[in-house]
C-alpha positions in Angstrom: 0.1 -0.2 0.1 1.4 3.5 -1.0 1.8 5.9 1.6 1.0 9.6 0.9 3.4 11.6 2.3 3.0 15.4 2.1 6.3 17.6 1.8 7.6 18.7 5.1 8.2 22.5 5.5 12.1 23.2 4.9 14.2 25.7 7.0 17.8 26.4 7.8 19.6 27.8 10.7 23.4 28.1 10.7 25.0 28.9 13.9 28.4 30.7 14.0 29.4 28.6 10.8 29.8 25.6 13.3 26.0 23.9 13.9 23.8 23.6 11.4 20.1 22.7 11.7 17.8 22.0 9.0 14.0 20.8 8.7 12.2 19.4 6.3 15.0 16.5 5.3 13.8 13.6 3.5 17.1 11.3 3.3 21.0 11.7 3.4 23.0 10.4 0.7 26.7 10.6 0.7 28.7 12.0 3.6 32.1 12.2 5.0 34.3 14.8 7.1 34.2 17.3 4.1 30.9 17.0 2.5 27.2 15.9 3.6 24.3 15.5 0.9 20.9 15.7 2.2 17.8 15.9 0.3 14.5 17.8 0.9 11.4 18.3 -1.3 12.9 21.1 -3.0 16.0 19.1 -4.1 19.6 18.4 -3.1 21.6 20.3 -0.7 25.3 19.7 -0.7 27.1 20.9 2.7 30.9 21.7 2.4 33.4 21.9 5.3 35.9 20.5 7.4 35.3 17.6 10.3 31.6 17.6 9.4 29.6 14.9 11.5 26.0 14.3 11.8 24.7 14.7 15.2 21.0 14.2 14.7 19.0 12.6 11.5 15.1 11.9 11.9 13.6 11.6 8.8 10.1 10.9 10.1 10.1 14.4 11.7 12.5 15.7 9.0 15.0 17.1 11.4 19.0 17.1 10.6 21.7 18.4 12.6 25.4 18.7 11.8 28.7 20.4 13.4 32.0 21.2 12.1 33.3 24.1 10.0 30.8 24.8 7.5 32.4 26.6 4.4 29.3 26.3 1.8 25.8 25.3 1.4 24.7 24.6 -2.2 20.9 23.7 -3.3 20.4 21.9 -6.4 17.2 20.9 -8.1 18.3 17.4 -8.1 15.8 15.2 -6.9 16.2 11.7 -5.0 15.3 9.0 -7.3 15.5 6.2 -4.8 15.2 6.2 -1.1 18.6 5.9 0.5 19.7 3.8 3.0 18.9 6.2 6.0 15.3 6.6 4.9 14.6 2.9 4.9 16.3 2.0 8.3 14.7 5.3 10.1 11.4 4.9 8.7 
């Protein structure tokens, strides 16, 4: 049975370039200490920096938090084609 998910509202808070809080996140793609790729209803967000680590990821509520030195945030219209590992595990 297909589940109808409505798009979660998306917002972004960046504190002192060290703590990033996002809402409306549907999945996380690749990540390492220098980049994290997350997805929301509007598309892909690429976070680049140094010593990045994911502190919170809850795809049910759409909450995501990361820490480290954040150098850039880039939005793309690229949409997630297949649900990733995290969205399947954290349902």
